[in-house]
C-alpha positions in Angstrom: 15.4 29.4 18.7 12.5 31.3 17.0 9.0 30.9 18.5 5.5 31.9 16.8 2.9 33.3 18.3 0.0 30.6 18.8 -3.6 31.6 16.9 -5.9 28.8 17.5 -8.2 30.1 14.9 -5.3 29.1 12.4 -5.7 25.5 10.6 -2.0 25.6 9.8 -1.0 25.8 13.3 -3.3 22.9 14.7 -1.4 20.1 15.8 1.8 21.6 15.4 3.3 21.4 18.8 2.0 17.8 19.2 3.6 16.7 16.4 7.1 18.6 16.9 7.1 16.9 20.1 6.7 13.5 18.9 9.4 14.0 16.3 11.8 11.2 17.9 9.0 8.6 16.9 8.7 9.8 13.2 12.4 9.3 13.2 12.6 5.6 14.8 9.5 5.0 12.2 11.7 5.6 9.4 14.8 3.7 10.4 12.4 1.0 11.4 10.9 1.0 7.9 14.3 1.5 6.0 15.8 -1.7 8.0 12.9 -3.5 7.4 13.3 -2.9 3.4 16.6 -3.7 3.4 15.9 -6.9 5.0 13.0 -7.4 2.4 15.5 -6.7 -0.5 18.4 -9.3 0.9 15.8 -11.6 1.5 13.7 -10.9 -1.0 12.3 -14.6 -1.7 11.4 -15.0 1.8 9.9 -11.6 1.8 7.8 -12.6 -1.4 6.4 -15.7 -0.1 5.9 -13.6 3.3 3.8 -11.3 1.5 2.1 -13.8 -0.1 0.8 -15.6 2.8 0.1 -12.6 4.7 -1.9 -10.8 1.7 -3.9 -14.7 1.5 -4.7 -14.5 5.2 -6.2 -10.7 5.2 -8.3 -12.0 2.1 -9.4 -14.8 4.2 -10.6 -13.1 7.1 -12.2 -10.6 5.5 -13.9 -12.9 3.3 -15.1 -14.2 6.5 -16.0 -11.1 8.0 -18.1 -10.1 5.0 -19.9 -13.3 5.0 -20.9 -13.0 8.6 -22.1 -9.4 8.2 -23.9 -10.2 4.9 -25.7 -13.3 6.8 -26.7 -10.7 9.5 -28.6 -8.4 7.3 -30.9 -11.1 6.2 -34.0 -11.8 8.7 -34.2 -15.1 10.0 -37.4 -17.2 10.3 -37.1 -20.3 11.7 -34.3 -22.5 9.6 -34.7 -19.7 6.6 -32.9 -16.3 5.8 -35.3 -13.8 4.0 -33.6 -11.4 1.9 -33.5 -8.1 3.6 -31.7 -6.1 1.0 -31.0 -6.1 -2.7 -27.1 -6.4 -2.6 -27.3 -9.4 -0.7 -25.9 -12.1 -3.5 -23.4 -9.6 -4.2 -21.7 -9.0 -1.2 -22.1 -13.0 -0.6 -20.4 -13.5 -4.0 -17.9 -10.7 -2.9 -17.4 -12.9 0.5 -16.8 -16.1 -1.0 -14.4 -14.9 -3.7 -12.2 -13.3 -1.3 -12.4 -15.8 1.0 -11.3 -18.6 -1.9 -8.5 -16.2 -3.4 -7.0 -16.1 0.0 -7.3 -19.8 0.6 -5.8 -20.2 -2.6 -2.9 -17.7 -1.7 -2.3 -19.6 1.6 -2.3 -23.4 -0.1 -0.2 -22.3 -3.0 1.9 -19.4 -2.5 4.4 -20.4 -5.3 1.4 -19.8 -8.0 0.0 -17.2 -5.9 3.4 -15.0 -6.2 3.2 -15.6 -9.9 0.0 -14.5 -10.3 0.3 -11.4 -8.4 3.4 -10.7 -10.2 2.0 -10.7 -13.5 -0.6 -8.1 -12.1 2.2 -6.0 -11.0 4.0 -6.1 -14.5 0.6 -5.1 -16.1 -0.1 -2.3 -13.4 3.4 -0.9 -14.2 3.0 -1.1 -18.0 -0.5 0.7 -17.9 0.5 3.0 -14.9 3.1 4.1 -16.8 1.8 4.9 -20.1 -1.1 7.3 -18.5 1.9 8.7 -16.8 3.8 9.5 -19.6 1.0 10.5 -22.0 -1.2 12.7 -19.2 2.4 13.9 -18.2 3.3 15.1 -21.9 0.0 16.1 -22.4 -0.5 18.8 -19.6 2.8 19.7 -19.8 3.1 21.3 -16.3 6.2 22.7 -14.7 9.1 19.8 -14.9 6.7 17.3 -16.7 9.7 16.0 -18.4 10.7 13.8 -15.2 6.7 12.6 -15.1 7.4 11.2 -18.7 10.7 9.3 -17.9 9.2 8.0 -14.9 6.2 6.5 -17.0 8.8 5.1 -19.5 10.8 3.6 -16.4 7.7 2.1 -15.5 6.9 0.5 -18.5 10.1 -0.9 -19.1 10.0 -2.1 -15.9 6.7 -4.1 -16.4 7.9 -5.6 -19.6 10.9 -6.8 -18.2 9.0 -8.3 -15.5 6.3 -10.0 -17.6 9.3 -11.0 -20.0 11.1 -13.0 -17.3 7.7 -14.6 -15.7 8.0 -17.0 -13.5 11.7 -16.4 -12.7 11.1 -13.4 -11.3 7.7 -14.1 -9.6 10.0 -15.9 -7.1 12.1 -12.6 -5.7 10.1 -9.6 -7.5 7.4 -9.1 -4.9 9.7 -9.0 -1.7 12.3 -6.7 -3.7 9.6 -4.2 -4.5 8.0 -4.3 -1.0 11.6 -3.7 0.3 12.3 -0.8 -2.0 9.1 0.9 -1.2 9.8 0.2 2.6 13.3 2.2 1.8 12.0 4.9 0.1 8.8 5.4 2.7 11.2 5.0 5.4 13.4 7.8 4.3 10.7 10.2 3.8 9.5 9.4 7.4 13.1 10.2 8.3 13.3 13.3 6.5 10.1 14.6 7.9 11.3 13.9 11.5 14.0 16.2 11.2 12.3 18.7 9.1 9.4 18.4 12.4 12.1 19.1 14.8 13.6 22.2 12.8 10.1 23.8 13.1 10.3 27.0 15.5 8.6 26.8 18.8 5.2 27.9 19.1 4.0 30.1 22.0 0.5 30.0 23.6 -0.5 34.0 23.6 
Protein backbone atom coordinates (compact mmCIF):
# COMPACT_ATOMS: atom_id res chain seq x y z
CA UNK A 1 0.00 0.00 0.00
CA UNK A 2 1.31 3.46 -0.86
CA UNK A 3 2.26 5.88 1.90
CA UNK A 4 2.30 9.64 2.25
CA UNK A 5 4.87 11.70 4.10
CA UNK A 6 3.52 13.23 7.29
CA UNK A 7 3.63 17.02 7.51
CA UNK A 8 2.21 18.38 10.80
CA UNK A 9 1.88 21.86 9.28
CA UNK A 10 -0.46 20.64 6.53
CA UNK A 11 -4.06 20.96 7.87
CA UNK A 12 -5.25 18.44 5.29
CA UNK A 13 -3.18 15.74 7.04
CA UNK A 14 -4.44 16.57 10.53
CA UNK A 15 -6.43 13.71 11.98
CA UNK A 16 -6.31 11.65 8.78
CA UNK A 17 -4.57 8.72 10.44
CA UNK A 18 -7.04 8.63 13.34
CA UNK A 19 -10.02 8.77 10.98
CA UNK A 20 -8.54 6.06 8.78
CA UNK A 21 -8.05 3.77 11.78
CA UNK A 22 -11.69 4.33 12.83
CA UNK A 23 -13.20 3.40 9.47
CA UNK A 24 -14.86 0.27 10.88
CA UNK A 25 -16.88 2.39 13.33
CA UNK A 26 -18.11 4.55 10.45
CA UNK A 27 -19.03 1.33 8.62
CA UNK A 28 -21.07 0.02 11.56
CA UNK A 29 -22.73 3.40 12.06
CA UNK A 30 -23.72 3.55 8.40
CA UNK A 31 -25.21 0.06 8.54
CA UNK A 32 -27.06 0.87 11.78
CA UNK A 33 -28.52 4.05 10.29
CA UNK A 34 -29.70 2.19 7.18
CA UNK A 35 -31.28 -0.60 9.26
CA UNK A 36 -33.01 1.98 11.46
CA UNK A 37 -34.19 3.82 8.35
CA UNK A 38 -35.66 0.66 6.84
CA UNK A 39 -37.44 -0.03 10.14
CA UNK A 40 -38.92 3.49 10.11
CA UNK A 41 -40.15 3.02 6.54
CA UNK A 42 -41.68 -0.37 7.29
CA UNK A 43 -43.25 0.75 10.58
CA UNK A 44 -43.93 4.32 9.46
CA UNK A 45 -46.98 4.84 11.68
CA UNK A 46 -45.14 3.80 14.84
CA UNK A 47 -42.11 5.84 13.81
CA UNK A 48 -44.31 8.90 13.24
CA UNK A 49 -45.88 8.88 16.69
CA UNK A 50 -42.57 7.99 18.34
CA UNK A 51 -40.89 10.94 16.61
CA UNK A 52 -43.65 13.31 17.68
CA UNK A 53 -43.50 12.16 21.31
CA UNK A 54 -39.68 12.36 21.43
CA UNK A 55 -39.82 15.82 19.87
CA UNK A 56 -42.39 16.82 22.47
CA UNK A 57 -40.20 15.62 25.34
CA UNK A 58 -37.21 17.50 23.92
CA UNK A 59 -39.23 20.70 23.77
CA UNK A 60 -40.62 20.19 27.26
CA UNK A 61 -37.23 19.47 28.84
CA UNK A 62 -35.52 22.32 26.99
CA UNK A 63 -38.33 24.68 28.08
CA UNK A 64 -37.87 23.66 31.73
CA UNK A 65 -34.09 24.17 31.57
CA UNK A 66 -34.50 27.51 29.82
CA UNK A 67 -37.02 28.69 32.42
CA UNK A 68 -34.70 27.70 35.28
CA UNK A 69 -31.80 29.48 33.60
CA UNK A 70 -33.96 32.56 32.98
CA UNK A 71 -35.09 32.74 36.61
CA UNK A 72 -31.49 32.36 37.79
CA UNK A 73 -30.51 35.49 35.87
CA UNK A 74 -32.66 37.54 38.24
CA UNK A 75 -31.49 38.84 41.59
CA UNK A 76 -33.58 37.50 44.47
CA UNK A 77 -34.41 39.93 47.26
CA UNK A 78 -36.54 38.19 49.87
CA UNK A 79 -39.40 36.59 47.97
CA UNK A 80 -39.06 38.88 44.93
CA UNK A 81 -36.95 38.43 41.80
CA UNK A 82 -35.54 41.66 40.42
CA UNK A 83 -34.93 41.76 36.66
CA UNK A 84 -31.21 41.68 36.02
CA UNK A 85 -31.34 41.96 32.25
CA UNK A 86 -33.62 43.29 29.52
CA UNK A 87 -34.36 39.98 27.82
CA UNK A 88 -35.93 38.36 30.89
CA UNK A 89 -39.54 38.35 29.69
CA UNK A 90 -38.56 37.36 26.13
CA UNK A 91 -36.68 34.28 27.31
CA UNK A 92 -39.39 33.49 29.86
CA UNK A 93 -42.07 33.52 27.14
CA UNK A 94 -39.84 31.39 24.91
CA UNK A 95 -39.42 28.83 27.70
CA UNK A 96 -43.16 28.77 28.39
CA UNK A 97 -43.91 28.36 24.68
CA UNK A 98 -41.49 25.44 24.36
CA UNK A 99 -42.86 23.76 27.45
CA UNK A 100 -46.51 24.15 26.43
CA UNK A 101 -45.91 22.96 22.85
CA UNK A 102 -43.88 20.00 24.11
CA UNK A 103 -46.61 19.04 26.59
CA UNK A 104 -49.30 19.26 23.89
CA UNK A 105 -47.26 17.08 21.51
CA UNK A 106 -46.84 14.45 24.24
CA UNK A 107 -50.48 14.65 25.31
CA UNK A 108 -51.96 14.73 21.79
CA UNK A 109 -49.49 13.04 19.38
CA UNK A 110 -52.13 12.61 16.64
CA UNK A 111 -52.85 16.34 16.43
CA UNK A 112 -49.12 17.01 16.78
CA UNK A 113 -48.37 14.75 13.83
CA UNK A 114 -50.93 16.62 11.72
CA UNK A 115 -49.40 19.99 12.66
CA UNK A 116 -45.85 18.84 11.93
CA UNK A 117 -46.95 17.33 8.62
CA UNK A 118 -48.48 20.66 7.59
CA UNK A 119 -45.25 22.44 8.48
CA UNK A 120 -43.20 19.91 6.50
CA UNK A 121 -45.51 20.27 3.51
CA UNK A 122 -45.09 24.06 3.46
CA UNK A 123 -41.35 23.64 4.01
CA UNK A 124 -41.05 21.41 0.93
CA UNK A 125 -42.98 23.89 -1.19
CA UNK A 126 -41.12 27.01 -0.08
CA UNK A 127 -37.72 25.30 -0.08
CA UNK A 128 -38.35 23.76 -3.50
CA UNK A 129 -39.40 27.10 -4.99
CA UNK A 130 -36.29 28.84 -3.66
CA UNK A 131 -34.07 26.01 -4.92
CA UNK A 132 -35.60 25.92 -8.39
CA UNK A 133 -35.70 29.72 -8.87
CA UNK A 134 -32.25 30.26 -7.37
CA UNK A 135 -30.65 27.50 -9.46
CA UNK A 136 -32.32 28.72 -12.65
CA UNK A 137 -31.09 32.25 -11.96
CA UNK A 138 -27.51 31.34 -11.01
CA UNK A 139 -27.16 28.59 -13.65
CA UNK A 140 -24.13 26.97 -12.05
CA UNK A 141 -22.72 23.74 -13.55
CA UNK A 142 -25.43 21.06 -13.82
CA UNK A 143 -28.00 23.52 -12.51
CA UNK A 144 -30.79 21.61 -14.25
CA UNK A 145 -30.64 18.84 -11.65
CA UNK A 146 -31.08 21.36 -8.84
CA UNK A 147 -34.09 22.85 -10.64
CA UNK A 148 -35.56 19.38 -11.06
CA UNK A 149 -34.96 18.66 -7.37
CA UNK A 150 -36.76 21.87 -6.43
CA UNK A 151 -39.72 21.04 -8.66
CA UNK A 152 -39.97 17.56 -7.14
CA UNK A 153 -39.94 19.10 -3.65
CA UNK A 154 -42.79 21.44 -4.61
CA UNK A 155 -44.83 18.55 -6.03
CA UNK A 156 -44.13 16.43 -2.96
CA UNK A 157 -45.17 19.25 -0.63
CA UNK A 158 -48.36 19.83 -2.57
CA UNK A 159 -49.19 16.12 -2.47
CA UNK A 160 -48.63 16.00 1.29
CA UNK A 161 -50.82 19.05 1.95
CA UNK A 162 -53.58 17.84 -0.36
CA UNK A 163 -53.89 14.55 1.55
CA UNK A 164 -53.75 15.85 5.13
CA UNK A 165 -54.80 14.46 7.62
CA UNK A 166 -54.36 10.98 6.14
CA UNK A 167 -50.68 11.60 5.37
CA UNK A 168 -49.98 12.76 8.92
CA UNK A 169 -50.34 9.19 10.16
CA UNK A 170 -47.31 7.90 8.25
CA UNK A 171 -45.45 10.71 6.48
CA UNK A 172 -43.12 11.84 9.29
CA UNK A 173 -41.94 8.30 9.99
CA UNK A 174 -41.54 7.56 6.29
CA UNK A 175 -39.58 10.79 5.66
CA UNK A 176 -37.39 10.10 8.69
CA UNK A 177 -36.72 6.57 7.44
CA UNK A 178 -35.74 7.74 3.96
CA UNK A 179 -33.45 10.38 5.45
CA UNK A 180 -31.79 7.81 7.73
CA UNK A 181 -31.27 5.43 4.80
CA UNK A 182 -29.54 8.09 2.69
CA UNK A 183 -27.50 9.32 5.66
CA UNK A 184 -26.49 5.76 6.47
CA UNK A 185 -25.46 5.09 2.88
CA UNK A 186 -23.39 8.29 2.87
CA UNK A 187 -21.60 7.24 6.10
CA UNK A 188 -21.19 3.70 4.72
CA UNK A 189 -19.56 5.04 1.55
CA UNK A 190 -17.42 7.40 3.60
CA UNK A 191 -16.10 4.45 5.64
CA UNK A 192 -14.85 2.65 2.52
CA UNK A 193 -13.41 5.89 1.10
CA UNK A 194 -11.50 6.50 4.33
CA UNK A 195 -10.30 2.88 4.43
CA UNK A 196 -8.84 3.25 0.92
CA UNK A 197 -6.82 6.34 1.87
CA UNK A 198 -3.05 5.78 1.64
CA UNK A 199 -1.27 5.34 4.95
CA UNK A 200 0.62 8.31 6.40
CA UNK A 201 4.18 7.88 7.62
CA UNK A 202 5.60 10.14 10.29
CA UNK A 203 8.88 11.64 9.19
